[in-house]
C-alpha positions as CSV (number, residue, x, y, z in Angstrom):
1,M,126.7,65.9,77.9
2,Q,125.1,68.2,75.3
3,D,126.5,71.1,77.3
4,E,130.0,70.3,76.2
5,V,128.9,70.3,72.5
6,T,127.0,73.6,73.0
7,E,130.0,75.2,74.7
8,L,132.4,74.0,72.1
9,L,130.2,75.3,69.3
10,D,129.8,78.7,71.0
11,T,133.6,78.9,71.4
12,A,134.2,77.9,67.8
13,I,131.7,80.5,66.6
14,Y,133.3,83.2,68.8
15,K,136.8,82.2,67.4
16,E,135.5,82.6,63.8
17,I,133.9,86.0,64.5
18,A,137.0,87.2,66.3
19,S,139.1,86.1,63.3
20,Q,136.8,87.9,60.9
21,A,137.1,91.1,63.0
22,F,140.9,90.7,63.1
23,Y,141.1,90.6,59.3
24,I,138.7,93.5,58.9
25,A,140.9,95.6,61.3
26,G,144.1,94.3,59.7
27,R,142.9,95.6,56.3
28,E,143.2,99.1,57.6
29,K,146.8,98.5,58.7
30,T,148.3,98.0,55.3
31,D,148.6,99.9,52.0
32,D,149.2,96.8,49.9
33,P,146.1,96.4,47.7
34,G,146.7,92.6,47.3
35,A,147.0,92.2,51.1
36,R,143.8,94.3,51.6
37,R,141.9,92.2,49.0
38,L,143.2,88.9,50.7
39,M,142.1,90.1,54.1
40,D,138.6,90.9,52.7
41,E,138.5,87.3,51.4
42,L,139.7,85.9,54.7
43,A,137.1,87.9,56.6
44,Q,134.4,86.5,54.3
45,E,135.7,83.0,54.8
46,E,135.6,83.4,58.6
47,L,132.0,84.7,58.4
48,K,131.0,81.7,56.3
49,H,132.6,79.4,58.9
50,A,130.7,81.1,61.7
51,R,127.4,80.7,59.8
52,W,128.1,77.0,59.2
53,L,128.8,76.5,62.9
54,E,125.6,78.4,63.9
55,A,123.6,76.2,61.5
56,L,125.3,73.1,63.0
57,K,124.4,74.4,66.5
58,E,120.8,74.9,65.4
59,K,120.4,71.5,63.7
60,G,122.5,69.6,66.3
61,V,125.5,67.5,65.8
62,A,123.8,64.1,66.2
63,G,124.0,62.0,63.1
64,Q,126.8,64.2,61.7
65,G,129.2,61.2,61.8
66,C,132.9,61.5,62.2
67,Q,134.9,61.6,59.0
68,R,138.3,59.9,59.3
69,E,140.0,61.4,56.2
70,K,143.4,62.8,56.8
71,V,144.0,66.4,55.6
72,P,147.6,67.0,54.5
73,N,149.6,69.6,56.4
74,L,152.4,71.2,54.3
75,M,153.8,72.7,57.5
76,I,154.9,75.8,55.7
77,S,154.0,78.2,58.5
78,E,155.9,76.0,61.1
79,Y,159.1,76.5,59.2
80,L,158.8,80.2,58.5
81,S,159.3,83.2,60.8
82,G,157.2,86.3,60.6
83,G,153.5,86.6,60.1
84,D,153.1,87.9,63.6
85,S,151.2,91.0,62.7
86,L,149.1,92.5,59.9
87,E,150.7,95.9,60.4
88,M,152.0,97.0,56.9
89,A,151.6,93.4,55.8
90,S,152.2,92.2,52.2
91,V,150.3,89.4,50.6
92,S,152.9,86.8,51.7
93,D,152.9,88.3,55.3
94,T,149.1,88.0,55.3
95,L,149.1,84.4,54.1
96,L,151.7,83.5,56.7
97,F,149.7,85.2,59.5
98,A,146.6,83.4,58.4
99,M,148.3,80.0,58.2
100,K,149.7,80.4,61.7
101,R,146.2,81.5,63.0
102,E,144.7,78.3,61.5
103,Q,147.4,76.2,63.1
104,E,146.6,77.8,66.4
105,S,143.0,76.7,65.9
106,V,144.1,73.2,65.1
107,D,146.1,73.1,68.3
108,F,143.2,74.5,70.3
109,Y,140.8,71.8,69.1
110,S,143.4,69.1,69.7
111,R,143.7,70.2,73.3
112,M,140.0,70.4,73.7
113,M,139.5,66.9,72.3
114,A,141.8,65.6,75.0
115,I,139.7,67.0,77.8
116,M,136.1,66.5,76.5
117,N,134.1,63.8,78.3
118,D,131.3,63.6,75.7
119,E,131.9,61.4,72.6
120,A,129.9,63.8,70.4
121,A,132.1,66.7,71.6
122,R,135.3,64.8,70.9
123,H,134.0,63.9,67.4
124,L,133.1,67.6,66.9
125,C,136.7,68.6,67.9
126,A,138.1,66.2,65.4
127,R,135.8,67.6,62.7
128,L,136.8,71.2,63.6
129,M,140.5,70.2,63.5
130,R,140.0,68.8,60.0
131,E,138.2,72.0,58.9
132,E,141.0,74.2,60.3
133,L,143.6,72.0,58.6
134,A,141.7,72.3,55.3
135,H,141.7,76.1,55.6
136,K,145.4,76.0,56.4
137,L,146.1,73.7,53.5
138,K,144.3,76.1,51.1
139,L,146.4,79.0,52.4
140,E,149.7,77.0,52.3
141,T,149.0,75.9,48.7
142,L,148.3,79.5,47.7
143,Y,151.5,80.6,49.4
144,D,153.5,77.8,47.8
145,D,152.1,78.6,44.4
146,M,152.8,82.3,44.9
147,M,156.5,81.7,45.9
148,A,157.0,79.3,43.0
149,A,155.7,81.8,40.5
150,A,158.0,84.5,42.0
151,E,161.0,82.2,41.4
152,N,160.2,81.8,37.7
């Protein structure tokens, strides 16, 4: 069922490009220079992810294997409110927004994995979930470090 894999990759590429556009647009909604810089970095990361997915689509997913390593989830965004908009966002608001967006992607790929018929598509969903969790972990660690530094 290569069609499922192709559709999944197309959807994943679309999600990355949409996220990139969202951060670019969000950059114009705040005056905070740190938040603007962070949104630029996040937009570049999303573009990099889209290019990786496009290359994966071109090469094919056969032989990619399925890594089983567990990615830690600090669950910071699950316990914090806010981060619903980039309007007048600070750096911490931007990080929280991005963490929540990554968690939404994890949830999306988890739901997709449950409905996929093709084993390669299910493995790809698991890989994409781990990628999104890794992105979220990076943001959560940055947020945690920033909050710890602010307390000292």
